[in-house]
Each structure stands twice: as structure tokens, then as C-alpha cells.
C-alpha positions in Angstrom: 17.7 -0.8 15.6 14.4 -0.9 13.7 14.0 -3.6 11.1 12.8 -3.4 7.5 9.3 -4.7 8.3 8.8 -1.8 10.8 10.0 0.7 8.3 7.7 -0.5 5.6 4.8 -0.6 8.0 5.4 3.0 9.0 5.6 4.0 5.4 2.3 2.2 4.8 0.6 4.1 7.6 1.9 7.3 6.0 0.6 6.2 2.6 -2.9 6.0 3.9 -2.8 9.8 4.0 -2.1 9.8 0.2 -4.8 7.3 -0.7 -7.4 8.3 1.9 -7.8 4.7 2.8 -8.1 3.7 6.5 -5.9 0.7 5.9 -3.5 -0.5 3.2 -2.1 -4.0 2.7 1.2 -4.4 0.8 1.7 -6.9 -2.0 3.7 -9.2 0.3 0.8 -9.6 2.7 -1.7 -10.0 -0.2 0.4 -12.9 -1.6 -0.1 -14.8 1.7 -3.9 -14.6 1.5 -6.4 -17.1 0.1 -7.6 -16.4 -3.5 -10.9 -15.2 -2.2 -9.4 -12.8 0.4 -6.9 -11.5 -2.1 -9.7 -10.9 -4.6 -11.4 -8.7 -2.0 -8.6 -6.1 -2.3 -8.3 -3.2 -4.7 -4.9 -2.1 -6.0 -4.2 1.5 -5.1 -1.4 2.2 -7.7 2.3 1.8 -7.2 4.3 3.5 -4.6 8.0 4.1 -4.4 9.0 3.8 -0.7 12.1 5.4 0.7 14.8 2.7 1.2 13.2 0.3 -1.5 14.7 0.2 -5.0 11.5 -1.2 -6.6 8.1 0.2 -6.4 5.6 -1.6 -4.2 1.8 -2.2 -4.7 -0.5 -1.2 -1.9 -4.0 -2.7 -1.8 -7.1 -1.6 0.1 -10.1 -3.8 1.2 -12.9 -3.2 -1.3 -15.4 -3.0 1.5 -13.6 0.1 2.8 -13.0 1.8 -0.6 -15.5 4.5 -1.4 -17.3 4.1 -4.7 -15.9 7.5 -5.9 -12.3 6.8 -4.7 -9.8 6.8 -7.6 -7.9 3.5 -8.2 -4.7 5.3 -9.1 -2.9 7.9 -7.0 0.0 10.3 -7.5 2.5 9.0 -5.0 5.2 11.4 -3.8 8.6 10.5 -5.0 10.8 8.9 -2.3 14.1 10.6 -1.7 17.1 8.3 -2.0 18.0 6.6 1.2 
């Protein structure tokens, strides 16, 4: 059986195709970072992940975000689990 963390990680990998970012960091990981490290991330909108009742916030490292990249994205609606 696959755990919640693995499911969220897989959804995050899929979300990179929506944002165009090579890597996304979820709000839970960002909360564990130092203030400086957390400040180096740019919020990429809110995402509704399948299996999660609340939306989640993905972040991308600013060093990897293109200058013309939008900061908000249209996330596909998750189907109910």
C-alpha cells in the first residue's frame, strides 16, 4: 500500500507539467525551511489535489523561475477521491 506522502509527491511531480517548473516544493516542506531558504521560494498558486479536502500551496525556487513565468496558474480541478 502506498502512503499519503508518496501520493502527494506523485501529484507534485504531475503539477510541474501545469506550472512548467522543474521542481515544486509543497507548503509542508517550506514550513520546515529556514526563513532565508523559505524566502527564496515563489508561490505558484493554489492546487486542489485529488484525495485532499483543502487546497495546497506549491512553491518553486526563485532561481529556477523564469522572469516571464506567471505567478498564478489555472490548476485542473481534482476529481473526488
